[in-house]
C-alpha positions as semicolon CSV with decimal commas, in nm:
position;residue;x (nm);y (nm);z (nm)
1;T;-3,651;-1,630;0,871
2;D;-3,732;-1,964;0,674
3;G;-3,499;-1,957;0,383
4;G;-3,704;-1,723;0,150
5;A;-4,035;-1,934;0,188
6;T;-4,236;-1,651;0,323
7;F;-4,172;-1,289;0,366
8;S;-4,292;-1,031;0,600
9;Q;-4,534;-0,749;0,467
10;P;-4,350;-0,488;0,280
11;F;-4,337;-0,135;0,420
12;M;-4,202;0,219;0,330
13;M;-3,849;0,258;0,456
14;F;-3,816;0,623;0,368
15;D;-4,073;0,899;0,271
16;K;-3,819;1,116;0,127
17;A;-3,688;1,243;-0,208
18;M;-3,417;0,991;-0,298
19;G;-3,361;1,009;-0,678
20;F;-3,320;0,704;-0,882
21;D;-3,085;0,510;-0,640
22;P;-3,205;0,290;-0,368
23;P;-3,043;0,272;-0,014
24;Y;-2,738;0,036;-0,001
25;P;-2,752;-0,195;0,325
26;V;-2,499;-0,328;0,542
27;I;-2,592;-0,534;0,845
28;H;-2,340;-0,530;1,142
29;N;-2,394;-0,673;1,506
30;G;-2,778;-0,675;1,454
31;T;-2,798;-0,318;1,314
32;L;-2,914;-0,252;0,978
33;A;-2,730;0,051;0,816
34;V;-2,788;0,209;0,476
35;S;-2,632;0,469;0,266
36;W;-2,850;0,698;0,052
37;H;-2,877;1,045;-0,076
38;E;-3,175;1,306;-0,042
39;T;-3,225;1,515;-0,354
40;T;-3,333;1,888;-0,364
41;N;-3,379;2,056;-0,696
42;L;-3,163;2,377;-0,751
43;P;-3,328;2,689;-0,896
44;S;-3,377;2,692;-1,279
45;S;-3,105;2,957;-1,313
46;S;-2,827;2,730;-1,183
47;N;-2,608;2,545;-1,420
48;F;-2,648;2,226;-1,226
49;F;-2,955;1,997;-1,130
50;T;-2,951;1,928;-0,755
51;S;-2,803;2,002;-0,429
52;D;-2,802;1,677;-0,236
53;K;-2,716;1,526;0,099
54;I;-2,530;1,224;0,162
55;L;-2,675;1,036;0,454
56;F;-2,622;0,737;0,673
57;S;-2,902;0,571;0,860
58;T;-2,942;0,296;1,103
59;S;-3,224;0,087;1,230
60;T;-3,247;-0,179;1,500
61;D;-3,601;-0,276;1,443
62;N;-3,567;-0,432;1,093
63;G;-3,615;-0,104;0,916
64;K;-3,929;0,030;1,083
65;T;-3,752;0,343;1,247
66;W;-3,433;0,508;1,153
67;T;-3,161;0,741;1,291
68;D;-3,006;0,970;1,021
69;T;-2,675;1,125;1,006
70;Q;-2,559;1,353;0,742
71;V;-2,216;1,249;0,592
72;A;-2,180;1,520;0,336
73;S;-2,350;1,760;0,090
74;G;-2,284;1,888;-0,235
75;I;-2,413;1,945;-0,596
76;N;-2,516;1,645;-0,785
77;A;-2,409;1,415;-0,516
78;D;-2,516;1,059;-0,611
79;T;-2,489;0,694;-0,547
80;P;-2,337;0,667;-0,211
81;L;-2,214;0,312;-0,148
82;L;-2,163;0,146;0,200
83;A;-1,904;-0,117;0,319
84;Y;-1,819;-0,224;0,670
85;D;-1,415;-0,275;0,713
86;T;-1,382;-0,557;0,966
87;T;-1,001;-0,474;0,972
88;R;-1,051;-0,139;1,110
89;N;-1,400;-0,199;1,273
90;R;-1,565;0,095;1,105
91;Y;-1,797;0,184;0,807
92;D;-1,656;0,296;0,465
93;M;-1,871;0,522;0,229
94;Y;-1,796;0,640;-0,121
95;W;-1,975;0,835;-0,378
96;N;-1,938;1,076;-0,669
97;M;-2,030;1,445;-0,634
98;N;-1,961;1,788;-0,795
99;G;-1,617;1,891;-0,664
100;N;-1,697;2,254;-0,723
101;N;-1,969;2,326;-0,490
102;D;-2,088;2,645;-0,642
103;P;-2,441;2,630;-0,796
104;N;-2,361;2,931;-1,029
105;A;-2,031;2,818;-1,144
106;S;-1,985;2,773;-1,527
107;V;-1,761;2,457;-1,490
108;G;-1,773;2,160;-1,261
109;D;-1,764;1,792;-1,280
110;L;-1,829;1,479;-1,081
111;D;-1,529;1,350;-0,850
112;I;-1,506;1,042;-0,647
113;F;-1,510;1,090;-0,252
114;F;-1,435;0,867;0,043
115;S;-1,515;0,902;0,416
116;S;-1,530;0,662;0,710
117;S;-1,670;0,629;1,057
118;A;-1,618;0,406;1,348
119;D;-1,972;0,482;1,511
120;G;-2,182;0,592;1,224
121;K;-2,223;0,951;1,387
122;T;-1,890;1,116;1,315
123;W;-1,744;1,089;0,968
124;T;-1,402;1,183;0,832
125;S;-1,390;1,488;0,597
126;P;-1,449;1,361;0,246
127;V;-1,128;1,279;0,050
128;R;-1,117;1,330;-0,321
129;V;-0,985;0,984;-0,489
130;N;-0,941;1,081;-0,850
131;D;-0,623;1,285;-0,924
132;D;-0,689;1,467;-1,233
133;P;-0,728;1,864;-1,232
134;K;-1,043;1,997;-1,069
135;N;-1,331;2,164;-1,244
136;T;-1,247;2,073;-1,610
137;G;-1,588;1,946;-1,682
138;R;-1,469;1,586;-1,683
139;D;-1,667;1,339;-1,475
140;Q;-1,559;1,047;-1,264
141;N;-1,849;0,840;-1,160
142;L;-1,994;0,495;-1,048
143;P;-1,718;0,400;-0,797
144;E;-1,677;0,043;-0,673
145;M;-1,467;-0,063;-0,393
146;S;-1,324;-0,383;-0,234
147;I;-1,142;-0,432;0,098
148;T;-0,846;-0,685;0,127
149;A;-0,799;-0,904;0,453
150;S;-0,487;-0,689;0,515
151;G;-0,717;-0,365;0,503
152;R;-0,591;-0,235;0,144
153;L;-0,877;-0,037;-0,030
154;D;-0,912;-0,091;-0,399
155;M;-1,144;0,136;-0,598
156;V;-1,250;0,148;-0,964
157;W;-1,459;0,398;-1,164
158;Y;-1,558;0,531;-1,500
159;D;-1,332;0,831;-1,587
160;D;-1,385;1,103;-1,861
161;R;-1,055;1,276;-1,820
162;N;-0,917;1,149;-2,158
163;D;-1,242;1,236;-2,363
164;P;-1,133;1,418;-2,676
165;F;-1,472;1,566;-2,735
166;P;-1,584;1,873;-2,554
167;P;-1,721;1,834;-2,202
168;A;-2,055;1,658;-2,167
169;G;-2,357;1,906;-2,143
170;P;-2,668;1,847;-1,901
171;G;-2,835;1,509;-1,928
172;N;-2,522;1,348;-2,105
173;V;-2,247;1,149;-1,944
174;G;-1,976;1,197;-2,196
175;N;-1,859;1,040;-2,534
176;R;-1,552;0,857;-2,437
177;N;-1,427;0,715;-2,109
178;D;-1,188;0,487;-1,931
179;L;-1,183;0,258;-1,629
180;Y;-0,940;0,387;-1,355
181;Y;-0,800;0,237;-1,034
182;A;-0,661;0,364;-0,716
183;S;-0,574;0,207;-0,383
184;S;-0,524;0,324;-0,030
185;T;-0,310;0,144;0,243
186;D;-0,388;0,404;0,514
187;G;-0,753;0,345;0,533
188;G;-0,850;0,596;0,278
189;A;-0,677;0,906;0,420
190;T;-0,452;0,908;0,112
191;W;-0,471;0,727;-0,229
192;S;-0,225;0,608;-0,492
193;K;-0,167;0,764;-0,828
194;N;-0,472;0,679;-1,053
195;V;-0,401;0,402;-1,316
196;R;-0,602;0,353;-1,635
197;L;-0,683;-0,024;-1,662
198;N;-0,841;-0,055;-2,002
199;D;-0,626;-0,061;-2,322
200;V;-0,895;0,073;-2,569
201;T;-1,089;0,380;-2,473
202;L;-1,465;0,299;-2,407
203;N;-1,686;0,459;-2,679
204;R;-2,008;0,536;-2,485
205;T;-2,222;0,637;-2,802
206;I;-2,227;0,261;-2,861
207;G;-2,465;0,050;-2,639
208;T;-2,682;0,152;-2,357
209;W;-2,540;0,473;-2,202
210;N;-2,586;0,841;-2,261
211;N;-2,933;0,963;-2,376
212;Q;-3,050;0,621;-2,508
213;Y;-3,203;0,445;-2,210
214;F;-3,007;0,599;-1,926
215;I;-2,862;0,273;-1,807
216;Q;-2,520;0,222;-1,694
217;V;-2,340;-0,094;-1,602
218;P;-2,119;-0,018;-1,305
219;P;-1,764;-0,169;-1,292
220;A;-1,684;-0,429;-1,029
221;V;-1,345;-0,529;-0,834
222;V;-1,262;-0,805;-0,614
223;S;-0,924;-0,812;-0,408
224;A;-0,658;-1,037;-0,249
225;D;-0,368;-0,912;-0,060
226;T;-0,132;-0,930;-0,362
227;Y;-0,359;-0,859;-0,659
228;A;-0,705;-0,725;-0,764
229;V;-0,931;-0,787;-1,070
230;A;-1,154;-0,520;-1,211
231;V;-1,425;-0,588;-1,475
232;W;-1,611;-0,322;-1,680
233;S;-1,856;-0,287;-1,960
234;D;-1,647;-0,256;-2,291
235;T;-1,768;-0,141;-2,622
236;R;-1,467;-0,226;-2,849
237;N;-1,657;-0,516;-3,028
238;G;-1,950;-0,299;-3,106
239;D;-2,055;-0,050;-3,360
240;D;-2,356;0,197;-3,438
241;A;-2,561;-0,101;-3,583
242;A;-2,497;-0,389;-3,342
243;N;-2,434;-0,170;-3,018
244;A;-2,273;-0,468;-2,850
245;Q;-2,113;-0,448;-2,522
246;D;-1,886;-0,713;-2,342
247;L;-1,741;-0,763;-1,999
248;Y;-1,362;-0,723;-1,999
249;A;-1,123;-0,758;-1,711
250;G;-0,812;-0,577;-1,603
251;P;-0,612;-0,753;-1,326
252;V;-0,341;-0,564;-1,126
253;A;-0,083;-0,722;-0,914
254;Y;0,120;-0,616;-0,603
255;D;0,341;-0,938;-0,612
256;V;0,482;-1,051;-0,947
257;S;0,472;-1,409;-0,823
258;T;0,089;-1,402;-0,840
259;I;0,068;-1,331;-1,212
260;P;0,009;-1,642;-1,419
261;A;0,274;-1,742;-1,680
262;G;0,197;-1,588;-2,016
263;L;0,045;-1,269;-1,891
264;K;0,193;-0,928;-1,917
265;G;0,419;-0,851;-1,599
266;A;0,497;-1,209;-1,532
267;S;0,858;-1,186;-1,649
268;T;0,886;-0,833;-1,482
269;G;1,084;-0,760;-1,180
270;A;0,919;-0,788;-0,834
271;Y;0,657;-0,548;-0,748
272;T;0,601;-0,466;-0,374
273;G;0,422;-0,225;-0,134
274;S;0,225;0,044;-0,312
275;D;0,372;-0,050;-0,651
276;V;0,127;-0,220;-0,895
277;A;0,184;-0,405;-1,229
278;I;-0,094;-0,401;-1,500
279;V;-0,125;-0,768;-1,571
280;G;-0,337;-0,756;-1,891
281;I;-0,664;-0,698;-2,055
282;V;-0,870;-1,021;-2,082
283;I;-1,217;-1,098;-2,222
284;G;-1,344;-1,420;-2,100
285;V;-1,332;-1,360;-1,718
286;A;-1,359;-1,728;-1,624
287;G;-1,043;-1,822;-1,795
288;L;-0,849;-1,548;-1,631
289;L;-0,985;-1,639;-1,290
290;A;-0,914;-1,989;-1,319
291;G;-0,544;-1,921;-1,423
292;A;-0,511;-1,682;-1,124
293;G;-0,668;-1,916;-0,876
294;V;-0,938;-1,676;-0,789
295;V;-1,302;-1,742;-0,736
296;M;-1,520;-1,443;-0,795
297;L;-1,902;-1,374;-0,823
298;L;-1,985;-1,072;-1,060
299;T;-2,312;-0,924;-1,030
300;V;-2,392;-0,667;-1,320
301;M;-2,631;-0,421;-1,221
302;A;-2,816;-0,176;-1,429
303;R;-2,857;0,158;-1,263
304;R;-3,024;0,469;-1,379
305;R;-2,837;0,799;-1,334
306;A;-2,995;1,119;-1,182
307;A;-2,847;1,366;-1,358
308;A;-0,071;1,042;-0,336
309;A;0,064;0,806;-0,215
310;G;0,304;0,566;-0,403
311;D;0,426;0,588;-0,760
312;V;0,284;0,332;-0,993
313;K;0,485;0,112;-1,222
314;V;0,315;0,012;-1,547
315;P;0,499;-0,237;-1,774
316;A;0,485;-0,095;-2,133
317;G;0,288;-0,240;-2,418
318;P;-0,044;-0,413;-2,460
319;S;-0,097;-0,755;-2,346
Protein backbone atom coordinates (compact mmCIF):
# COMPACT_ATOMS: atom_id res chain seq x y z
CA THR A 1 0.00 0.00 0.00
CA ASP A 2 3.05 2.32 0.02
CA GLY A 3 4.30 1.97 -3.54
CA GLY A 4 6.42 -1.12 -2.88
CA ALA A 5 8.51 0.31 -0.04
CA THR A 6 7.27 -2.37 2.35
CA PHE A 7 5.40 -5.64 1.91
CA SER A 8 3.28 -7.89 4.08
CA GLN A 9 4.69 -11.20 5.25
CA PRO A 10 4.40 -13.91 2.56
CA PHE A 11 2.06 -16.81 3.19
CA MET A 12 1.06 -19.95 1.28
CA MET A 13 -1.91 -19.40 -1.03
CA PHE A 14 -2.52 -23.01 -2.05
CA ASP A 15 -1.37 -26.21 -0.38
CA LYS A 16 -2.14 -28.25 -3.50
CA ALA A 17 -0.32 -30.01 -6.33
CA MET A 18 -0.12 -27.32 -9.00
CA GLY A 19 2.58 -28.53 -11.36
CA PHE A 20 5.05 -25.95 -12.67
CA ASP A 21 2.65 -23.10 -13.39
CA PRO A 22 1.63 -20.47 -10.83
CA PRO A 23 -1.87 -19.04 -10.40
CA TYR A 24 -2.67 -16.20 -12.83
CA PRO A 25 -4.39 -13.31 -11.03
CA VAL A 26 -7.14 -10.85 -11.97
CA ILE A 27 -8.51 -8.25 -9.54
CA HIS A 28 -12.07 -7.02 -10.15
CA ASN A 29 -14.27 -5.01 -7.78
CA GLY A 30 -12.06 -5.84 -4.81
CA THR A 31 -12.08 -9.58 -5.46
CA LEU A 32 -8.84 -11.41 -6.20
CA ALA A 33 -9.44 -14.18 -8.75
CA VAL A 34 -6.92 -16.72 -10.02
CA SER A 35 -6.86 -19.51 -12.58
CA TRP A 36 -4.77 -22.61 -11.87
CA HIS A 37 -4.66 -26.36 -12.43
CA GLU A 38 -4.47 -29.21 -9.97
CA THR A 39 -2.34 -32.12 -11.12
CA THR A 40 -2.96 -35.82 -10.45
CA ASN A 41 -0.60 -38.46 -11.80
CA LEU A 42 -2.08 -41.17 -14.00
CA PRO A 43 -1.18 -44.87 -13.56
CA SER A 44 2.11 -45.94 -15.13
CA SER A 45 0.13 -48.04 -17.64
CA SER A 46 -1.35 -44.89 -19.19
CA ASN A 47 0.08 -43.39 -22.36
CA PHE A 48 -0.20 -39.91 -20.82
CA PHE A 49 1.19 -38.16 -17.75
CA THR A 50 -1.52 -36.48 -15.71
CA SER A 51 -5.25 -36.01 -15.26
CA ASP A 52 -5.76 -32.41 -14.25
CA LYS A 53 -8.48 -30.07 -13.05
CA ILE A 54 -8.80 -26.53 -14.40
CA LEU A 55 -9.89 -24.34 -11.49
CA PHE A 56 -11.05 -20.79 -10.78
CA SER A 57 -10.65 -19.45 -7.25
CA THR A 58 -11.62 -16.17 -5.59
CA SER A 59 -10.59 -14.43 -2.37
CA THR A 60 -11.95 -11.32 -0.68
CA ASP A 61 -9.37 -11.27 2.16
CA ASN A 62 -6.19 -10.69 0.15
CA GLY A 63 -5.55 -14.35 -0.58
CA LYS A 64 -5.87 -15.83 2.91
CA THR A 65 -8.97 -17.92 2.18
CA TRP A 66 -10.34 -19.12 -1.14
CA THR A 67 -13.49 -20.37 -2.81
CA ASP A 68 -12.78 -22.88 -5.59
CA THR A 69 -14.81 -23.67 -8.72
CA GLN A 70 -13.88 -26.38 -11.20
CA VAL A 71 -14.07 -25.15 -14.79
CA ALA A 72 -12.96 -28.30 -16.63
CA SER A 73 -10.90 -31.47 -16.27
CA GLY A 74 -8.82 -33.47 -18.68
CA ILE A 75 -5.57 -35.23 -19.47
CA ASN A 76 -2.48 -33.01 -19.42
CA ALA A 77 -4.57 -29.88 -18.84
CA ASP A 78 -2.09 -27.08 -18.38
CA THR A 79 -1.50 -23.35 -17.92
CA PRO A 80 -5.02 -21.87 -17.64
CA LEU A 81 -4.86 -18.10 -18.18
CA LEU A 82 -7.46 -15.65 -16.91
CA ALA A 83 -8.76 -12.33 -18.23
CA TYR A 84 -11.63 -10.03 -17.32
CA ASP A 85 -13.76 -8.89 -20.26
CA THR A 86 -15.05 -5.42 -19.35
CA THR A 87 -17.17 -5.31 -22.53
CA ARG A 88 -19.26 -8.29 -21.40
CA ASN A 89 -18.61 -8.03 -17.63
CA ARG A 90 -17.36 -11.58 -17.28
CA TYR A 91 -14.27 -13.73 -16.74
CA ASP A 92 -12.59 -15.46 -19.68
CA MET A 93 -10.28 -18.46 -19.28
CA TYR A 94 -8.23 -20.34 -21.86
CA TRP A 95 -5.81 -23.26 -21.63
CA ASN A 96 -4.37 -26.26 -23.47
CA MET A 97 -5.56 -29.80 -22.76
CA ASN A 98 -5.58 -33.20 -24.43
CA GLY A 99 -8.67 -33.22 -26.62
CA ASN A 100 -8.87 -37.02 -26.42
CA ASN A 101 -9.79 -37.55 -22.79
CA ASP A 102 -9.04 -41.30 -22.75
CA PRO A 103 -5.96 -42.18 -20.60
CA ASN A 104 -5.53 -45.45 -22.51
CA ALA A 105 -5.76 -43.99 -26.01
CA SER A 106 -2.77 -44.52 -28.26
CA VAL A 107 -3.05 -41.08 -29.89
CA GLY A 108 -3.91 -37.68 -28.49
CA ASP A 109 -2.70 -34.12 -28.58
CA LEU A 110 -3.00 -30.81 -26.79
CA ASP A 111 -5.76 -28.49 -28.03
CA ILE A 112 -6.65 -24.91 -27.06
CA PHE A 113 -9.89 -24.46 -25.09
CA PHE A 114 -11.89 -21.39 -24.04
CA SER A 115 -14.60 -20.85 -21.43
CA SER A 116 -16.28 -17.84 -19.79
CA SER A 117 -18.35 -16.99 -16.72
CA ALA A 118 -20.31 -13.97 -15.52
CA ASP A 119 -20.23 -14.97 -11.85
CA GLY A 120 -17.20 -17.24 -11.60
CA LYS A 121 -19.42 -20.13 -10.49
CA THR A 122 -21.08 -21.24 -13.72
CA TRP A 123 -18.81 -21.63 -16.75
CA THR A 124 -19.66 -22.24 -20.39
CA SER A 125 -18.77 -25.60 -21.92
CA PRO A 126 -15.15 -25.46 -23.16
CA VAL A 127 -14.87 -24.52 -26.84
CA ARG A 128 -11.99 -25.88 -28.96
CA VAL A 129 -10.22 -22.95 -30.65
CA ASN A 130 -7.82 -24.73 -33.05
CA ASP A 131 -9.44 -26.14 -36.20
CA ASP A 132 -6.98 -28.89 -37.23
CA PRO A 133 -8.07 -32.57 -37.19
CA LYS A 134 -8.40 -34.12 -33.73
CA ASN A 135 -6.17 -36.79 -32.18
CA THR A 136 -3.30 -36.56 -34.64
CA GLY A 137 -0.52 -36.29 -32.07
CA ARG A 138 0.09 -32.64 -33.08
CA ASP A 139 0.05 -30.23 -30.14
CA GLN A 140 -1.30 -26.70 -29.80
CA ASN A 141 -0.04 -25.00 -26.67
CA LEU A 142 0.87 -21.79 -24.81
CA PRO A 143 -2.16 -19.71 -25.87
CA GLU A 144 -2.20 -15.95 -25.27
CA MET A 145 -5.26 -13.71 -25.76
CA SER A 146 -6.16 -10.03 -25.92
CA ILE A 147 -9.54 -8.29 -25.96
CA THR A 148 -10.37 -5.16 -27.97
CA ALA A 149 -12.52 -2.31 -26.67
CA SER A 150 -15.28 -3.49 -29.02
CA GLY A 151 -15.11 -7.02 -27.61
CA ARG A 152 -13.23 -8.96 -30.29
CA LEU A 153 -11.11 -11.76 -28.84
CA ASP A 154 -7.71 -12.36 -30.48
CA MET A 155 -5.78 -15.52 -29.62
CA VAL A 156 -2.37 -16.84 -30.68
CA TRP A 157 -0.55 -20.08 -29.84
CA TYR A 158 2.28 -22.38 -30.93
CA ASP A 159 1.03 -25.09 -33.29
CA ASP A 160 2.65 -28.37 -34.45
CA ARG A 161 0.15 -29.20 -37.23
CA ASN A 162 2.73 -28.61 -40.00
CA ASP A 163 5.61 -30.51 -38.35
CA PRO A 164 6.99 -32.89 -41.03
CA PHE A 165 8.55 -35.14 -38.39
CA PRO A 166 6.70 -37.91 -36.53
CA PRO A 167 4.58 -36.71 -33.58
CA ALA A 168 6.59 -35.95 -30.47
CA GLY A 169 6.89 -38.58 -27.78
CA PRO A 170 6.63 -38.15 -24.00
CA GLY A 171 8.77 -35.33 -22.64
CA ASN A 172 9.25 -33.71 -26.05
CA VAL A 173 7.27 -30.81 -27.49
CA GLY A 174 7.95 -31.42 -31.17
CA ASN A 175 10.54 -30.53 -33.77
CA ARG A 176 8.87 -27.79 -35.84
CA ASN A 177 5.97 -25.49 -35.12
CA ASP A 178 4.28 -22.26 -36.21
CA LEU A 179 2.48 -19.32 -34.66
CA TYR A 180 -1.28 -19.49 -35.33
CA TYR A 181 -4.02 -16.89 -34.79
CA ALA A 182 -7.81 -16.95 -34.46
CA SER A 183 -10.40 -14.39 -33.44
CA SER A 184 -13.95 -14.41 -32.11
CA THR A 185 -16.61 -11.72 -32.46
CA ASP A 186 -19.30 -13.54 -30.47
CA GLY A 187 -17.57 -13.78 -27.11
CA GLY A 188 -15.77 -17.05 -27.76
CA ALA A 189 -18.78 -19.15 -28.79
CA THR A 190 -17.22 -19.62 -32.23
CA TRP A 191 -13.76 -18.85 -33.61
CA SER A 192 -12.48 -17.85 -37.03
CA LYS A 193 -10.51 -20.06 -39.35
CA ASN A 194 -6.99 -20.46 -37.92
CA VAL A 195 -4.30 -18.41 -39.68
CA ARG A 196 -0.55 -19.06 -39.68
CA LEU A 197 1.28 -15.78 -38.95
CA ASN A 198 4.94 -16.70 -39.37
CA ASP A 199 6.46 -17.11 -42.84
CA VAL A 200 9.33 -19.44 -41.84
CA THR A 201 8.62 -22.61 -39.87
CA LEU A 202 10.11 -22.48 -36.36
CA ASN A 203 12.86 -25.04 -35.78
CA ARG A 204 12.52 -25.99 -32.12
CA THR A 205 15.72 -28.04 -32.06
CA ILE A 206 17.46 -24.62 -32.01
CA GLY A 207 17.54 -22.63 -28.80
CA THR A 208 15.95 -23.39 -25.43
CA TRP A 209 12.98 -25.66 -26.08
CA ASN A 210 12.44 -29.44 -26.10
CA ASN A 211 14.66 -31.51 -23.79
CA GLN A 212 17.39 -28.92 -23.31
CA TYR A 213 16.19 -26.70 -20.48
CA PHE A 214 12.40 -27.12 -20.66
CA ILE A 215 12.05 -23.39 -21.11
CA GLN A 216 9.57 -21.95 -23.55
CA VAL A 217 9.04 -18.31 -24.46
CA PRO A 218 5.28 -17.83 -24.93
CA PRO A 219 3.91 -15.68 -27.75
CA ALA A 220 2.23 -12.34 -27.09
CA VAL A 221 -0.64 -10.47 -28.76
CA VAL A 222 -1.99 -6.94 -28.43
CA SER A 223 -5.15 -5.71 -30.16
CA ALA A 224 -6.99 -2.62 -31.36
CA ASP A 225 -10.38 -2.55 -33.06
CA THR A 226 -8.97 -2.72 -36.60
CA TYR A 227 -5.73 -4.65 -36.14
CA ALA A 228 -3.68 -6.90 -33.88
CA VAL A 229 0.05 -7.54 -33.49
CA ALA A 230 1.49 -10.90 -32.42
CA VAL A 231 5.09 -11.51 -31.29
CA TRP A 232 6.85 -14.85 -30.93
CA SER A 233 10.23 -16.53 -30.40
CA ASP A 234 11.77 -17.16 -33.85
CA THR A 235 14.74 -19.40 -34.66
CA ARG A 236 15.40 -18.51 -38.32
CA ASN A 237 18.68 -16.73 -37.52
CA GLY A 238 20.02 -19.50 -35.30
CA ASP A 239 21.84 -22.77 -35.91
CA ASP A 240 23.02 -25.78 -33.91
CA ALA A 241 26.12 -23.90 -32.75
CA ALA A 242 24.70 -20.45 -31.93
CA ASN A 243 21.19 -21.56 -30.81
CA ALA A 244 20.04 -17.98 -31.30
CA GLN A 245 16.43 -16.89 -31.03
CA ASP A 246 14.86 -13.53 -31.88
CA LEU A 247 11.52 -11.84 -31.41
CA TYR A 248 9.52 -11.49 -34.63
CA ALA A 249 6.20 -9.70 -35.08
CA GLY A 250 3.24 -10.58 -37.29
CA PRO A 251 0.62 -7.83 -37.61
CA VAL A 252 -2.89 -8.56 -38.89
CA ALA A 253 -5.40 -5.95 -40.03
CA TYR A 254 -9.19 -5.85 -40.19
CA ASP A 255 -9.18 -2.54 -42.06
CA VAL A 256 -6.71 -1.88 -44.88
CA SER A 257 -6.49 1.80 -43.96
CA THR A 258 -4.62 0.85 -40.78
CA ILE A 259 -1.75 -0.81 -42.67
CA PRO A 260 1.31 1.48 -42.93
CA ALA A 261 2.41 2.25 -46.49
CA GLY A 262 5.00 -0.17 -47.82
CA LEU A 263 3.85 -3.18 -45.82
CA LYS A 264 2.15 -6.15 -47.44
CA GLY A 265 -1.60 -5.62 -47.77
CA ALA A 266 -1.41 -1.81 -47.89
CA SER A 267 -2.52 -1.74 -51.53
CA THR A 268 -5.01 -4.62 -51.22
CA GLY A 269 -8.76 -4.08 -51.34
CA ALA A 270 -10.57 -3.18 -48.14
CA TYR A 271 -10.96 -5.82 -45.44
CA THR A 272 -13.96 -5.63 -43.15
CA GLY A 273 -15.80 -7.66 -40.55
CA SER A 274 -14.25 -11.05 -39.88
CA ASP A 275 -11.83 -10.87 -42.82
CA VAL A 276 -8.20 -10.38 -41.92
CA ALA A 277 -5.13 -9.43 -43.93
CA ILE A 278 -1.67 -10.65 -42.98
CA VAL A 279 0.33 -7.43 -43.00
CA GLY A 280 3.87 -8.80 -42.92
CA ILE A 281 6.60 -10.42 -40.87
CA VAL A 282 8.89 -7.94 -39.14
CA ILE A 283 11.97 -8.19 -36.96
CA GLY A 284 12.55 -5.07 -34.96
CA VAL A 285 9.28 -4.65 -33.12
CA ALA A 286 9.83 -1.01 -32.21
CA GLY A 287 9.98 0.15 -35.82
CA LEU A 288 6.78 -1.68 -36.69
CA LEU A 289 4.89 -0.27 -33.76
CA ALA A 290 6.03 3.27 -34.44
CA GLY A 291 4.85 2.96 -38.04
CA ALA A 292 1.48 1.57 -37.02
CA GLY A 293 0.96 4.16 -34.29
CA VAL A 294 0.83 1.48 -31.62
CA VAL A 295 2.32 1.59 -28.14
CA MET A 296 2.89 -1.91 -26.77
CA LEU A 297 4.73 -3.30 -23.80
CA LEU A 298 5.89 -6.89 -24.26
CA THR A 299 6.83 -9.09 -21.37
CA VAL A 300 8.71 -12.20 -22.42
CA MET A 301 8.21 -14.90 -19.84
CA ALA A 302 10.14 -18.14 -19.42
CA ARG A 303 7.82 -20.96 -18.46
CA ARG A 304 8.45 -24.54 -17.65
CA ARG A 305 6.17 -27.10 -19.24
CA ALA A 306 4.63 -29.94 -17.22
CA ALA A 307 4.61 -32.54 -19.47
CA ALA A 308 -16.00 -21.21 -37.82
CA ALA A 309 -16.82 -18.35 -38.17
CA GLY A 310 -15.71 -16.20 -41.14
CA ASP A 311 -13.39 -16.90 -44.04
CA VAL A 312 -9.88 -15.47 -43.88
CA LYS A 313 -8.32 -13.66 -46.83
CA VAL A 314 -4.53 -13.75 -46.92
CA PRO A 315 -2.59 -11.73 -49.54
CA ALA A 316 -0.18 -14.02 -51.39
CA GLY A 317 3.59 -13.82 -51.18
CA PRO A 318 6.05 -12.98 -48.40
CA SER A 319 6.55 -9.45 -47.20
